[in-house]
N, C-alpha and C positions, 0 to 999 in steps of 0.2 A: 618246492610248492610254498607259496606265500599265504599267510592268513588273511582273511577278509575282515576288515575292521567295521563294526556296525556303531552308528551313533544314535542315541536316544534323545528325543525332544524333552526337555526339562518340565514342559507343561503338560503334554498329552501322552508322552510315552511312546510315540511313534518311532520306530527304528528304521534306518536306511543305511545301506552300505555305499549309496550313491546320492549324497544329500544336496541335490541341485536346489538353488534358491533357499537354502538354509542360511541362518546367521548365527554368530557367536557372540557372547558377551563376556568381557572380562570385568570384574569389579571388585571393590573393597568397599569399606564404610565411607570413603571420601570421593571415590570417582567410579563412573561407569563408562565403558567404552564398547560400542556396537562395532562389530567387524563382519565384513563380507566372509564367505566361506573360504577357508584355505585349509587343506588337510594337515599340513605341518602345524599351523596354529591350533587346529581343533584337537590334535593329539596332546597339546601341552596340558600339564597339570593345572587344574582350576578352571579351564575353559568350560563354559556353558553352552549348550547346543539348543537351537530353537528351529523348528521346522518350517518357519515363515515369519513374515512380518507381524501377524497378528499375535502370535505366541511370544515373539520377542517383546512386543509392546506390553503383554501382560505382565512379564517379568519386570520391565522398566517401571510400570506403574506401581508394582509392589514394592520395588527398591525405593522409589520416590517417597511413597507413603511411609515406609519404615524410617527414611531418613528425615522426613519432615515432621514426624510425630513428636510433640513436646514430651519432655521427660515427665514421668509420674512424680507426684510429690512423695517424699519419704516422711511418712507420719511418725516414724520411730525416731527421727532425729529432732533434738530440741530446737525450738524455734528461736530466732534471734530477736531479742527485744531490747 
């Protein structure tokens, strides 16, 4: 008897054991890669799961916003004069 694996969308929490039309995203601080659904890849550590294009886009927008946000000034550091 084999166990059924359920995947959960990172945005809405929808769960599916048959994720048709789902996407995966692999990313780190320097790169983001959108992948078509593949069960072997989906089971890899660090894979993120999205129930459709719209929710994958939400994550991509958040990732870009975080990557493009300028660093906050450190007011505790002495200024260079």
